[in-house]
Biopython code that builds the backbone (N, CA, C, O; Angstrom):
import numpy as np
from Bio.PDB.StructureBuilder import StructureBuilder

atoms = [
    (1, "UNK", "N", (-15.883, -11.982, -16.232)),
    (1, "UNK", "CA", (-16.008, -12.060, -17.688)),
    (1, "UNK", "C", (-16.532, -10.801, -18.363)),
    (1, "UNK", "O", (-17.413, -10.102, -17.862)),
    (2, "UNK", "N", (-15.940, -10.550, -19.536)),
    (2, "UNK", "CA", (-16.257, -9.148, -19.992)),
    (2, "UNK", "C", (-17.484, -9.380, -20.959)),
    (2, "UNK", "O", (-17.575, -10.377, -21.674)),
    (3, "UNK", "N", (-18.414, -8.369, -20.914)),
    (3, "UNK", "CA", (-19.639, -8.271, -21.918)),
    (3, "UNK", "C", (-19.086, -7.803, -23.219)),
    (3, "UNK", "O", (-19.444, -8.379, -24.247)),
    (4, "UNK", "N", (-18.264, -6.832, -23.265)),
    (4, "UNK", "CA", (-17.604, -6.327, -24.564)),
    (4, "UNK", "C", (-16.304, -5.931, -24.323)),
    (4, "UNK", "O", (-15.969, -5.794, -23.147)),
    (5, "UNK", "N", (-15.425, -5.700, -25.288)),
    (5, "UNK", "CA", (-14.103, -5.251, -24.977)),
    (5, "UNK", "C", (-13.915, -3.789, -24.552)),
    (5, "UNK", "O", (-12.880, -3.339, -24.060)),
    (6, "UNK", "N", (-15.083, -3.076, -24.810)),
    (6, "UNK", "CA", (-15.091, -1.546, -24.335)),
    (6, "UNK", "C", (-15.479, -1.439, -22.959)),
    (6, "UNK", "O", (-15.011, -0.505, -22.307)),
    (7, "UNK", "N", (-16.370, -2.362, -22.345)),
    (7, "UNK", "CA", (-16.892, -2.145, -21.040)),
    (7, "UNK", "C", (-16.034, -3.048, -20.094)),
    (7, "UNK", "O", (-16.105, -4.277, -20.105)),
    (8, "UNK", "N", (-15.251, -2.353, -19.310)),
    (8, "UNK", "CA", (-14.350, -3.044, -18.358)),
    (8, "UNK", "C", (-15.008, -3.182, -17.059)),
    (8, "UNK", "O", (-14.456, -3.837, -16.174)),
    (9, "UNK", "N", (-16.210, -2.587, -16.857)),
    (9, "UNK", "CA", (-16.831, -2.745, -15.500)),
    (9, "UNK", "C", (-17.351, -4.046, -15.280)),
    (9, "UNK", "O", (-17.486, -4.367, -14.099)),
    (10, "UNK", "N", (-17.702, -4.945, -16.233)),
    (10, "UNK", "CA", (-18.219, -6.150, -16.042)),
    (10, "UNK", "C", (-17.202, -7.242, -15.939)),
    (10, "UNK", "O", (-17.537, -8.409, -15.733)),
    (11, "UNK", "N", (-15.833, -6.823, -16.099)),
    (11, "UNK", "CA", (-14.752, -7.850, -16.203)),
    (11, "UNK", "C", (-14.544, -8.278, -14.899)),
    (11, "UNK", "O", (-14.415, -7.432, -14.014)),
    (12, "UNK", "N", (-14.485, -9.658, -14.608)),
    (12, "UNK", "CA", (-14.062, -10.076, -13.306)),
    (12, "UNK", "C", (-12.806, -9.859, -12.939)),
    (12, "UNK", "O", (-11.868, -10.210, -13.654)),
    (13, "UNK", "N", (-12.642, -9.237, -11.746)),
    (13, "UNK", "CA", (-11.451, -8.611, -11.343)),
    (13, "UNK", "C", (-10.358, -9.751, -10.855)),
    (13, "UNK", "O", (-9.183, -9.713, -11.222)),
    (14, "UNK", "N", (-10.876, -10.739, -10.010)),
    (14, "UNK", "CA", (-9.974, -11.683, -9.548)),
    (14, "UNK", "C", (-10.792, -13.046, -9.690)),
    (14, "UNK", "O", (-11.568, -13.422, -8.811)),
    (15, "UNK", "N", (-10.556, -13.753, -10.862)),
    (15, "UNK", "CA", (-11.283, -14.919, -11.040)),
    (15, "UNK", "C", (-10.848, -16.092, -10.053)),
    (15, "UNK", "O", (-11.674, -16.943, -9.725)),
    (16, "UNK", "N", (-9.629, -16.120, -9.617)),
    (16, "UNK", "CA", (-9.201, -17.132, -8.717)),
    (16, "UNK", "C", (-9.822, -17.038, -7.377)),
    (16, "UNK", "O", (-10.092, -18.058, -6.743)),
    (17, "UNK", "N", (-10.084, -15.712, -6.873)),
    (17, "UNK", "CA", (-10.852, -15.653, -5.623)),
    (17, "UNK", "C", (-12.294, -15.980, -5.760)),
    (17, "UNK", "O", (-12.887, -16.534, -4.834)),
    (18, "UNK", "N", (-12.863, -15.676, -6.827)),
    (18, "UNK", "CA", (-14.312, -16.166, -7.063)),
    (18, "UNK", "C", (-14.257, -17.620, -7.235)),
    (18, "UNK", "O", (-15.190, -18.254, -6.743)),
    (19, "UNK", "N", (-13.317, -18.272, -7.854)),
    (19, "UNK", "CA", (-13.273, -19.682, -8.013)),
    (19, "UNK", "C", (-13.122, -20.390, -6.671)),
    (19, "UNK", "O", (-13.743, -21.429, -6.449)),
    (20, "UNK", "N", (-12.298, -19.837, -5.767)),
    (20, "UNK", "CA", (-12.056, -20.463, -4.450)),
    (20, "UNK", "C", (-13.502, -20.393, -3.620)),
    (20, "UNK", "O", (-13.891, -21.348, -2.948)),
    (21, "UNK", "N", (-14.168, -19.287, -3.731)),
    (21, "UNK", "CA", (-15.438, -19.151, -3.104)),
    (21, "UNK", "C", (-16.481, -20.148, -3.588)),
    (21, "UNK", "O", (-17.256, -20.691, -2.801)),
    (22, "UNK", "N", (-16.488, -20.392, -4.968)),
    (22, "UNK", "CA", (-17.429, -21.324, -5.405)),
    (22, "UNK", "C", (-16.930, -22.760, -5.093)),
    (22, "UNK", "O", (-17.756, -23.660, -4.943)),
    (23, "UNK", "N", (-15.622, -22.992, -4.994)),
    (23, "UNK", "CA", (-15.172, -24.289, -4.655)),
    (23, "UNK", "C", (-15.461, -24.582, -3.202)),
    (23, "UNK", "O", (-15.729, -25.729, -2.844)),
    (24, "UNK", "N", (-15.418, -23.684, -2.454)),
    (24, "UNK", "CA", (-15.768, -23.774, -0.969)),
    (24, "UNK", "C", (-17.290, -24.195, -0.757)),
    (24, "UNK", "O", (-17.673, -25.103, -0.019)),
    (25, "UNK", "N", (-18.124, -23.325, -1.578)),
    (25, "UNK", "CA", (-19.655, -23.794, -1.599)),
    (25, "UNK", "C", (-19.876, -25.150, -2.157)),
    (25, "UNK", "O", (-20.736, -25.899, -1.694)),
    (26, "UNK", "N", (-19.067, -25.485, -3.200)),
    (26, "UNK", "CA", (-19.430, -26.861, -3.764)),
    (26, "UNK", "C", (-18.918, -27.916, -2.940)),
    (26, "UNK", "O", (-19.454, -29.024, -2.978)),
    (27, "UNK", "N", (-17.857, -27.668, -2.140)),
    (27, "UNK", "CA", (-17.423, -28.732, -1.280)),
    (27, "UNK", "C", (-18.340, -28.883, -0.048)),
    (27, "UNK", "O", (-18.600, -29.976, 0.457)),
    (28, "UNK", "N", (-18.804, -27.710, 0.392)),
    (28, "UNK", "CA", (-19.737, -27.901, 1.579)),
    (28, "UNK", "C", (-21.046, -28.380, 1.346)),
    (28, "UNK", "O", (-21.649, -28.960, 2.249)),
    (29, "UNK", "N", (-21.634, -28.173, 0.052)),
    (29, "UNK", "CA", (-22.756, -28.748, -0.325)),
    (29, "UNK", "C", (-22.694, -30.275, -0.605)),
    (29, "UNK", "O", (-23.589, -31.055, -0.277)),
    (30, "UNK", "N", (-21.466, -30.648, -1.291)),
    (30, "UNK", "CA", (-21.028, -32.115, -1.439)),
    (30, "UNK", "C", (-20.978, -32.851, -0.062)),
    (30, "UNK", "O", (-21.423, -33.991, 0.071)),
    (31, "UNK", "N", (-20.437, -32.167, 0.910)),
    (31, "UNK", "CA", (-20.339, -32.827, 2.155)),
    (31, "UNK", "C", (-21.699, -32.928, 3.006)),
    (31, "UNK", "O", (-21.777, -33.562, 4.059)),
    (32, "UNK", "N", (-22.640, -32.302, 2.483)),
    (32, "UNK", "CA", (-24.088, -32.422, 3.117)),
    (32, "UNK", "C", (-24.251, -31.425, 4.197)),
    (32, "UNK", "O", (-25.048, -31.634, 5.112)),
    (33, "UNK", "N", (-23.558, -30.388, 4.136)),
    (33, "UNK", "CA", (-23.729, -29.393, 5.323)),
    (33, "UNK", "C", (-25.007, -28.478, 4.940)),
    (33, "UNK", "O", (-25.555, -28.625, 3.847)),
    (34, "UNK", "N", (-25.412, -27.630, 5.783)),
    (34, "UNK", "CA", (-26.583, -26.778, 5.704)),
    (34, "UNK", "C", (-26.277, -25.849, 4.657)),
    (34, "UNK", "O", (-25.183, -25.284, 4.625)),
    (35, "UNK", "N", (-27.294, -25.623, 3.677)),
    (35, "UNK", "CA", (-27.029, -24.766, 2.630)),
    (35, "UNK", "C", (-26.685, -23.206, 2.967)),
    (35, "UNK", "O", (-25.766, -22.540, 2.492)),
    (36, "UNK", "N", (-27.625, -22.823, 3.868)),
    (36, "UNK", "CA", (-27.370, -21.407, 4.346)),
    (36, "UNK", "C", (-25.870, -21.277, 5.005)),
    (36, "UNK", "O", (-25.225, -20.279, 4.682)),
    (37, "UNK", "N", (-25.359, -22.086, 5.779)),
    (37, "UNK", "CA", (-24.224, -22.077, 6.433)),
    (37, "UNK", "C", (-22.998, -22.054, 5.315)),
    (37, "UNK", "O", (-22.036, -21.291, 5.403)),
    (38, "UNK", "N", (-23.185, -22.988, 4.281)),
    (38, "UNK", "CA", (-22.258, -22.974, 3.242)),
    (38, "UNK", "C", (-22.147, -21.752, 2.453)),
    (38, "UNK", "O", (-21.035, -21.359, 2.097)),
    (39, "UNK", "N", (-23.368, -21.028, 2.110)),
    (39, "UNK", "CA", (-23.336, -19.954, 1.342)),
    (39, "UNK", "C", (-22.711, -18.772, 2.163)),
    (39, "UNK", "O", (-22.003, -17.943, 1.592)),
    (40, "UNK", "N", (-22.965, -18.703, 3.439)),
    (40, "UNK", "CA", (-22.308, -17.697, 4.286)),
    (40, "UNK", "C", (-20.839, -17.998, 4.272)),
    (40, "UNK", "O", (-20.037, -17.066, 4.190)),
    (41, "UNK", "N", (-20.437, -19.248, 4.348)),
    (41, "UNK", "CA", (-18.901, -19.527, 4.434)),
    (41, "UNK", "C", (-18.318, -19.117, 3.171)),
    (41, "UNK", "O", (-17.272, -18.468, 3.193)),
    (42, "UNK", "N", (-18.877, -19.424, 2.064)),
    (42, "UNK", "CA", (-18.410, -19.011, 0.753)),
    (42, "UNK", "C", (-18.286, -17.554, 0.589)),
    (42, "UNK", "O", (-17.296, -17.087, 0.026)),
    (43, "UNK", "N", (-19.278, -16.766, 1.072)),
    (43, "UNK", "CA", (-19.166, -15.353, 1.030)),
    (43, "UNK", "C", (-18.060, -14.793, 1.907)),
    (43, "UNK", "O", (-17.389, -13.845, 1.500)),
    (44, "UNK", "N", (-17.847, -15.333, 3.075)),
    (44, "UNK", "CA", (-16.797, -14.968, 3.926)),
    (44, "UNK", "C", (-15.387, -15.230, 3.286)),
    (44, "UNK", "O", (-14.478, -14.400, 3.317)),
    (45, "UNK", "N", (-15.306, -16.369, 2.749)),
    (45, "UNK", "CA", (-14.050, -16.788, 2.008)),
    (45, "UNK", "C", (-13.695, -15.676, 0.988)),
    (45, "UNK", "O", (-12.560, -15.224, 0.833)),
    (46, "UNK", "N", (-14.918, -15.251, 0.243)),
    (46, "UNK", "CA", (-14.592, -14.498, -0.963)),
    (46, "UNK", "C", (-14.282, -12.970, -0.415)),
    (46, "UNK", "O", (-13.573, -12.218, -1.083)),
    (47, "UNK", "N", (-14.799, -12.604, 0.710)),
    (47, "UNK", "CA", (-14.652, -11.261, 1.356)),
    (47, "UNK", "C", (-13.101, -11.119, 1.876)),
    (47, "UNK", "O", (-12.348, -10.198, 1.559)),
    (48, "UNK", "N", (-12.782, -12.201, 2.725)),
    (48, "UNK", "CA", (-11.519, -12.288, 3.228)),
    (48, "UNK", "C", (-10.395, -12.272, 2.248)),
    (48, "UNK", "O", (-9.420, -11.553, 2.471)),
    (49, "UNK", "N", (-10.466, -13.051, 1.127)),
    (49, "UNK", "CA", (-9.437, -13.076, 0.229)),
    (49, "UNK", "C", (-9.412, -11.816, -0.726)),
    (49, "UNK", "O", (-8.362, -11.469, -1.266)),
    (50, "UNK", "N", (-10.506, -11.197, -0.900)),
    (50, "UNK", "CA", (-10.681, -10.064, -1.678)),
    (50, "UNK", "C", (-9.853, -8.945, -0.831)),
    (50, "UNK", "O", (-8.954, -8.298, -1.367)),
    (51, "UNK", "N", (-10.205, -8.776, 0.464)),
    (51, "UNK", "CA", (-9.483, -7.740, 1.310)),
    (51, "UNK", "C", (-7.958, -7.987, 1.204)),
    (51, "UNK", "O", (-7.191, -7.077, 0.890)),
    (52, "UNK", "N", (-7.552, -9.220, 1.472)),
    (52, "UNK", "CA", (-6.178, -9.563, 1.478)),
    (52, "UNK", "C", (-5.438, -9.210, 0.113)),
    (52, "UNK", "O", (-4.352, -8.630, 0.091)),
    (53, "UNK", "N", (-6.057, -9.574, -0.907)),
    (53, "UNK", "CA", (-5.453, -9.201, -2.211)),
    (53, "UNK", "C", (-5.343, -7.748, -2.406)),
    (53, "UNK", "O", (-4.306, -7.241, -2.833)),
    (54, "UNK", "N", (-6.532, -6.978, -2.060)),
    (54, "UNK", "CA", (-6.463, -5.572, -2.035)),
    (54, "UNK", "C", (-5.351, -5.020, -1.233)),
    (54, "UNK", "O", (-4.649, -4.137, -1.725)),
    (55, "UNK", "N", (-5.142, -5.437, -0.111)),
    (55, "UNK", "CA", (-4.036, -4.940, 0.782)),
    (55, "UNK", "C", (-2.765, -5.204, 0.214)),
    (55, "UNK", "O", (-1.951, -4.281, 0.227)),
    (56, "UNK", "N", (-2.416, -6.390, -0.327)),
    (56, "UNK", "CA", (-1.244, -6.748, -0.886)),
    (56, "UNK", "C", (-0.976, -5.880, -2.192)),
    (56, "UNK", "O", (0.169, -5.520, -2.467)),
    (57, "UNK", "N", (-1.999, -5.578, -2.937)),
    (57, "UNK", "CA", (-1.878, -4.787, -4.042)),
    (57, "UNK", "C", (-1.519, -3.426, -3.743)),
    (57, "UNK", "O", (-0.791, -2.795, -4.509)),
    (58, "UNK", "N", (-2.025, -2.881, -2.577)),
    (58, "UNK", "CA", (-1.504, -1.513, -2.142)),
    (58, "UNK", "C", (-0.077, -1.406, -1.729)),
    (58, "UNK", "O", (0.530, -0.335, -1.738)),
    (59, "UNK", "N", (0.453, -2.563, -1.360)),
    (59, "UNK", "CA", (1.879, -2.579, -0.994)),
    (59, "UNK", "C", (2.658, -2.814, -2.188)),
    (59, "UNK", "O", (3.825, -2.425, -2.165)),
    (60, "UNK", "N", (2.217, -3.385, -3.234)),
    (60, "UNK", "CA", (2.927, -3.668, -4.386)),
    (60, "UNK", "C", (3.032, -2.574, -5.484)),
    (60, "UNK", "O", (3.655, -2.728, -6.534)),
    (61, "UNK", "N", (2.325, -1.404, -5.112)),
    (61, "UNK", "CA", (2.357, -0.305, -6.120)),
    (61, "UNK", "C", (3.813, 0.360, -6.112)),
    (61, "UNK", "O", (4.422, 0.452, -5.046)),
    (62, "UNK", "N", (4.317, 0.783, -7.212)),
    (62, "UNK", "CA", (5.617, 1.444, -7.323)),
    (62, "UNK", "C", (5.592, 2.825, -6.535)),
    (62, "UNK", "O", (4.537, 3.438, -6.368)),
    (63, "UNK", "N", (6.655, 3.217, -6.126)),
    (63, "UNK", "CA", (6.863, 4.580, -5.644)),
    (63, "UNK", "C", (6.646, 5.501, -6.644)),
    (63, "UNK", "O", (6.945, 5.236, -7.809)),
    (64, "UNK", "N", (6.087, 6.708, -6.274)),
    (64, "UNK", "CA", (5.708, 7.678, -7.374)),
    (64, "UNK", "C", (7.047, 8.378, -8.047)),
    (64, "UNK", "O", (8.125, 8.478, -7.461)),
    (65, "UNK", "N", (6.817, 8.773, -9.180)),
    (65, "UNK", "CA", (7.973, 9.509, -9.881)),
    (65, "UNK", "C", (8.365, 10.725, -9.113)),
    (65, "UNK", "O", (7.539, 11.440, -8.546)),
    (66, "UNK", "N", (9.663, 10.940, -9.112)),
    (66, "UNK", "CA", (10.095, 12.047, -8.479)),
    (66, "UNK", "C", (9.691, 13.482, -9.231)),
    (66, "UNK", "O", (9.572, 13.524, -10.455)),
    (67, "UNK", "N", (9.517, 14.502, -8.494)),
    (67, "UNK", "CA", (9.016, 15.732, -9.097)),
    (67, "UNK", "C", (10.052, 16.182, -10.117)),
    (67, "UNK", "O", (11.225, 15.828, -9.998)),
    (68, "UNK", "N", (9.633, 16.970, -11.135)),
    (68, "UNK", "CA", (10.585, 17.433, -12.183)),
    (68, "UNK", "C", (11.638, 18.300, -11.479)),
    (68, "UNK", "O", (11.458, 18.842, -10.389)),
    (69, "UNK", "N", (12.743, 18.372, -12.206)),
    (69, "UNK", "CA", (13.987, 19.031, -11.791)),
    (69, "UNK", "C", (13.599, 20.619, -11.206)),
    (69, "UNK", "O", (14.177, 21.118, -10.240)),
    (70, "UNK", "N", (12.717, 21.171, -11.835)),
    (70, "UNK", "CA", (12.479, 22.584, -11.626)),
    (70, "UNK", "C", (11.685, 22.609, -10.369)),
    (70, "UNK", "O", (11.753, 23.673, -9.755)),
    (71, "UNK", "N", (10.971, 21.703, -9.866)),
    (71, "UNK", "CA", (10.306, 21.672, -8.702)),
    (71, "UNK", "C", (11.074, 21.414, -7.367)),
    (71, "UNK", "O", (10.529, 21.693, -6.299)),
    (72, "UNK", "N", (12.261, 20.914, -7.408)),
    (72, "UNK", "CA", (13.032, 20.642, -6.308)),
    (72, "UNK", "C", (13.626, 21.865, -5.775)),
    (72, "UNK", "O", (14.042, 22.690, -6.589)),
    (73, "UNK", "N", (13.720, 22.087, -4.597)),
    (73, "UNK", "CA", (14.361, 23.241, -4.009)),
    (73, "UNK", "C", (15.597, 23.067, -3.168)),
    (73, "UNK", "O", (15.689, 22.098, -2.415)),
    (74, "UNK", "N", (16.447, 23.869, -3.255)),
    (74, "UNK", "CA", (17.838, 23.813, -2.585)),
    (74, "UNK", "C", (17.616, 24.086, -1.184)),
    (74, "UNK", "O", (17.066, 25.142, -0.872)),
    (75, "UNK", "N", (18.001, 23.205, -0.248)),
    (75, "UNK", "CA", (17.893, 23.268, 1.235)),
    (75, "UNK", "C", (19.247, 23.056, 1.877)),
    (75, "UNK", "O", (20.118, 22.467, 1.238)),
    (76, "UNK", "N", (19.470, 23.488, 3.064)),
    (76, "UNK", "CA", (20.787, 23.201, 3.752)),
    (76, "UNK", "C", (20.307, 22.834, 5.195)),
    (76, "UNK", "O", (20.121, 23.703, 6.047)),
    (77, "UNK", "N", (20.113, 21.465, 5.427)),
    (77, "UNK", "CA", (19.554, 21.130, 6.601)),
    (77, "UNK", "C", (20.516, 20.028, 7.157)),
    (77, "UNK", "O", (21.077, 19.276, 6.360)),
    (78, "UNK", "N", (20.689, 19.929, 8.300)),
    (78, "UNK", "CA", (21.594, 18.949, 9.117)),
    (78, "UNK", "C", (20.769, 18.173, 9.972)),
    (78, "UNK", "O", (20.234, 18.858, 10.844)),
    (79, "UNK", "N", (20.464, 16.840, 10.007)),
    (79, "UNK", "CA", (19.959, 16.073, 10.880)),
    (79, "UNK", "C", (20.790, 15.132, 11.732)),
    (79, "UNK", "O", (21.885, 14.829, 11.258)),
    (80, "UNK", "N", (20.460, 14.624, 12.901)),
    (80, "UNK", "CA", (21.152, 13.752, 13.608)),
    (80, "UNK", "C", (20.187, 12.737, 14.243)),
    (80, "UNK", "O", (19.136, 13.117, 14.758)),
    (81, "UNK", "N", (20.554, 11.427, 14.205)),
    (81, "UNK", "CA", (19.862, 10.365, 14.816)),
    (81, "UNK", "C", (20.295, 10.306, 16.269)),
    (81, "UNK", "O", (21.463, 10.094, 16.597)),
    (82, "UNK", "N", (19.249, 10.513, 17.167)),
    (82, "UNK", "CA", (19.550, 10.532, 18.457)),
    (82, "UNK", "C", (19.974, 9.154, 19.164)),
    (82, "UNK", "O", (20.521, 9.059, 20.263)),
    (83, "UNK", "N", (19.625, 8.156, 18.347)),
    (83, "UNK", "CA", (19.886, 6.826, 18.977)),
    (83, "UNK", "C", (21.382, 6.416, 18.639)),
    (83, "UNK", "O", (22.123, 6.019, 19.538)),
    (84, "UNK", "N", (21.816, 6.522, 17.305)),
    (84, "UNK", "CA", (23.144, 6.153, 17.074)),
    (84, "UNK", "C", (24.088, 7.212, 16.732)),
    (84, "UNK", "O", (25.278, 6.912, 16.634)),
    (85, "UNK", "N", (23.711, 8.402, 16.539)),
    (85, "UNK", "CA", (24.599, 9.481, 16.320)),
    (85, "UNK", "C", (24.830, 9.907, 14.865)),
    (85, "UNK", "O", (25.517, 10.888, 14.581)),
    (86, "UNK", "N", (24.197, 9.090, 13.912)),
    (86, "UNK", "CA", (24.456, 9.398, 12.468)),
    (86, "UNK", "C", (23.906, 10.819, 12.163)),
    (86, "UNK", "O", (22.872, 11.262, 12.663)),
    (87, "UNK", "N", (24.649, 11.440, 11.353)),
    (87, "UNK", "CA", (24.340, 12.764, 10.894)),
    (87, "UNK", "C", (24.182, 12.898, 9.430)),
    (87, "UNK", "O", (25.050, 12.429, 8.693)),
    (88, "UNK", "N", (23.143, 13.500, 8.949)),
    (88, "UNK", "CA", (22.718, 13.642, 7.475)),
    (88, "UNK", "C", (22.669, 15.079, 7.062)),
    (88, "UNK", "O", (22.221, 15.894, 7.869)),
    (89, "UNK", "N", (23.078, 15.463, 5.908)),
    (89, "UNK", "CA", (22.976, 16.692, 5.360)),
    (89, "UNK", "C", (21.965, 16.594, 4.208)),
    (89, "UNK", "O", (22.173, 15.783, 3.305)),
    (90, "UNK", "N", (20.904, 17.365, 4.198)),
    (90, "UNK", "CA", (19.946, 17.381, 3.083)),
    (90, "UNK", "C", (20.221, 18.617, 2.391)),
    (90, "UNK", "O", (20.235, 19.712, 2.954)),
    (91, "UNK", "N", (20.456, 18.417, 1.064)),
    (91, "UNK", "CA", (20.707, 19.672, 0.135)),
    (91, "UNK", "C", (19.574, 19.981, -0.816)),
    (91, "UNK", "O", (19.431, 21.131, -1.230)),
    (92, "UNK", "N", (18.758, 18.998, -1.183)),
    (92, "UNK", "CA", (17.579, 19.249, -1.960)),
    (92, "UNK", "C", (16.367, 18.488, -1.570)),
    (92, "UNK", "O", (16.368, 17.282, -1.322)),
    (93, "UNK", "N", (15.288, 19.302, -1.528)),
    (93, "UNK", "CA", (13.935, 18.741, -1.231)),
    (93, "UNK", "C", (12.808, 19.206, -1.945)),
    (93, "UNK", "O", (12.877, 20.246, -2.600)),
    (94, "UNK", "N", (11.701, 18.480, -1.873)),
    (94, "UNK", "CA", (10.556, 18.851, -2.727)),
    (94, "UNK", "C", (9.892, 20.124, -2.149)),
    (94, "UNK", "O", (9.327, 20.909, -2.910)),
    (95, "UNK", "N", (9.949, 20.336, -0.856)),
    (95, "UNK", "CA", (9.346, 21.621, -0.305)),
    (95, "UNK", "C", (10.378, 22.247, 0.656)),
    (95, "UNK", "O", (11.358, 21.594, 1.017)),
    (96, "UNK", "N", (10.170, 23.452, 1.053)),
    (96, "UNK", "CA", (11.204, 24.288, 1.668)),
    (96, "UNK", "C", (11.279, 23.669, 3.135)),
    (96, "UNK", "O", (12.358, 23.706, 3.725)),
    (97, "UNK", "N", (10.272, 23.158, 3.677)),
    (97, "UNK", "CA", (10.375, 22.559, 5.020)),
    (97, "UNK", "C", (10.016, 21.129, 5.035)),
    (97, "UNK", "O", (8.888, 20.832, 5.427)),
    (98, "UNK", "N", (10.841, 20.199, 4.653)),
    (98, "UNK", "CA", (10.548, 18.774, 4.529)),
    (98, "UNK", "C", (10.512, 18.094, 5.876)),
    (98, "UNK", "O", (11.088, 18.545, 6.866)),
    (99, "UNK", "N", (9.796, 16.976, 5.856)),
    (99, "UNK", "CA", (9.650, 16.110, 7.135)),
    (99, "UNK", "C", (11.249, 15.451, 7.292)),
    (99, "UNK", "O", (11.985, 15.123, 6.361)),
    (100, "UNK", "N", (11.504, 15.377, 8.581)),
    (100, "UNK", "CA", (12.817, 14.716, 8.853)),
    (100, "UNK", "C", (12.879, 13.324, 8.403)),
    (100, "UNK", "O", (11.910, 12.565, 8.419)),
    (101, "UNK", "N", (14.071, 13.011, 7.997)),
    (101, "UNK", "CA", (14.361, 11.560, 7.526)),
    (101, "UNK", "C", (14.373, 10.689, 8.780)),
    (101, "UNK", "O", (14.628, 11.184, 9.877)),
    (102, "UNK", "N", (14.093, 9.377, 8.619)),
    (102, "UNK", "CA", (14.004, 8.496, 9.581)),
    (102, "UNK", "C", (15.211, 7.564, 9.585)),
    (102, "UNK", "O", (15.649, 7.090, 8.536)),
    (103, "UNK", "N", (15.781, 7.288, 10.872)),
    (103, "UNK", "CA", (16.990, 6.424, 11.036)),
    (103, "UNK", "C", (16.688, 5.652, 12.293)),
    (103, "UNK", "O", (16.140, 6.221, 13.237)),
    (104, "UNK", "N", (17.012, 4.420, 12.344)),
    (104, "UNK", "CA", (16.892, 3.612, 13.579)),
    (104, "UNK", "C", (15.423, 3.606, 13.934)),
    (104, "UNK", "O", (15.066, 3.616, 15.112)),
    (105, "UNK", "N", (14.579, 3.591, 12.942)),
    (105, "UNK", "CA", (13.067, 3.497, 13.089)),
    (105, "UNK", "C", (12.574, 4.697, 13.851)),
    (105, "UNK", "O", (11.548, 4.547, 14.514)),
    (106, "UNK", "N", (13.172, 5.866, 13.843)),
    (106, "UNK", "CA", (12.801, 7.021, 14.491)),
    (106, "UNK", "C", (13.098, 8.199, 13.762)),
    (106, "UNK", "O", (13.980, 8.137, 12.905)),
    (107, "UNK", "N", (12.423, 9.399, 13.996)),
    (107, "UNK", "CA", (12.669, 10.578, 13.208)),
    (107, "UNK", "C", (13.991, 11.187, 13.663)),
    (107, "UNK", "O", (14.340, 11.140, 14.842)),
    (108, "UNK", "N", (14.722, 11.761, 12.703)),
    (108, "UNK", "CA", (16.017, 12.257, 13.091)),
    (108, "UNK", "C", (15.667, 13.831, 13.569)),
    (108, "UNK", "O", (14.670, 14.449, 13.197)),
    (109, "UNK", "N", (16.696, 14.343, 14.469)),
    (109, "UNK", "CA", (16.501, 15.631, 15.045)),
    (109, "UNK", "C", (17.268, 16.667, 14.189)),
    (109, "UNK", "O", (18.441, 16.538, 13.837)),
    (110, "UNK", "N", (16.374, 17.818, 13.870)),
    (110, "UNK", "CA", (16.952, 18.910, 13.072)),
    (110, "UNK", "C", (18.039, 19.620, 13.891)),
    (110, "UNK", "O", (17.775, 20.017, 15.026)),
    (111, "UNK", "N", (19.284, 19.795, 13.336)),
    (111, "UNK", "CA", (20.365, 20.493, 13.932)),
    (111, "UNK", "C", (20.612, 21.866, 13.608)),
    (111, "UNK", "O", (21.250, 22.651, 14.309)),
    (112, "UNK", "N", (19.924, 22.180, 12.208)),
    (112, "UNK", "CA", (20.250, 23.463, 11.650)),
    (112, "UNK", "C", (19.283, 24.505, 12.320)),
    (112, "UNK", "O", (18.071, 24.296, 12.381)),
    (113, "UNK", "N", (19.847, 25.579, 12.795)),
    (113, "UNK", "CA", (19.084, 26.736, 13.428)),
    (113, "UNK", "C", (18.018, 27.270, 12.399)),
    (113, "UNK", "O", (18.322, 27.256, 11.206)),
    (114, "UNK", "N", (16.827, 27.722, 12.779)),
    (114, "UNK", "CA", (15.871, 28.266, 11.944)),
    (114, "UNK", "C", (16.375, 29.489, 11.074)),
    (114, "UNK", "O", (16.000, 29.629, 9.910)),
    (115, "UNK", "N", (17.126, 30.247, 11.612)),
    (115, "UNK", "CA", (17.615, 31.545, 10.833)),
    (115, "UNK", "C", (18.682, 30.970, 9.842)),
    (115, "UNK", "O", (18.954, 31.711, 8.898)),
    (116, "UNK", "N", (19.298, 29.824, 9.904)),
    (116, "UNK", "CA", (20.277, 29.518, 8.739)),
    (116, "UNK", "C", (19.667, 28.613, 7.606)),
    (116, "UNK", "O", (20.354, 28.041, 6.761)),
    (117, "UNK", "N", (18.382, 28.555, 7.682)),
    (117, "UNK", "CA", (17.885, 27.756, 6.550)),
    (117, "UNK", "C", (17.673, 28.699, 5.408)),
    (117, "UNK", "O", (17.256, 28.279, 4.329)),
]
sb = StructureBuilder()
sb.init_structure("model")
sb.init_model(0)
sb.init_chain("A")
sb.init_seg("    ")
for serial, (resi, resn, name, xyz) in enumerate(atoms, 1):
    if name == "N":
        sb.init_residue(resn, " ", resi, " ")
    sb.init_atom(name, np.array(xyz, "f"), 0.0, 1.0, " ", f" {name:<3s}", serial, name[0])
structure = sb.get_structure()
């Protein structure tokens, strides 16, 4: 909950997670379980859900914007997949010595000699 519209520090980030933790505590107390165990269980529920939502949020972020046109460099690199034989020619890259592309879950092998770059 927010204290004011200007201060977002106090805003509850995930009210559903907090609600589930409180619900866990309420059900445990209603069932007559030990108070200390119920509070620990509610805290564990909150931590596990919070970590899970944070990890999923990290996967859901969009890919970054491509660099401006002026920052891309022309390259002439040839790569080959050692597993299936697919060949790729890279003509533009963000830096002069880019990482090799991946194919068949493995890095491709650079075929271009160093002096031809």
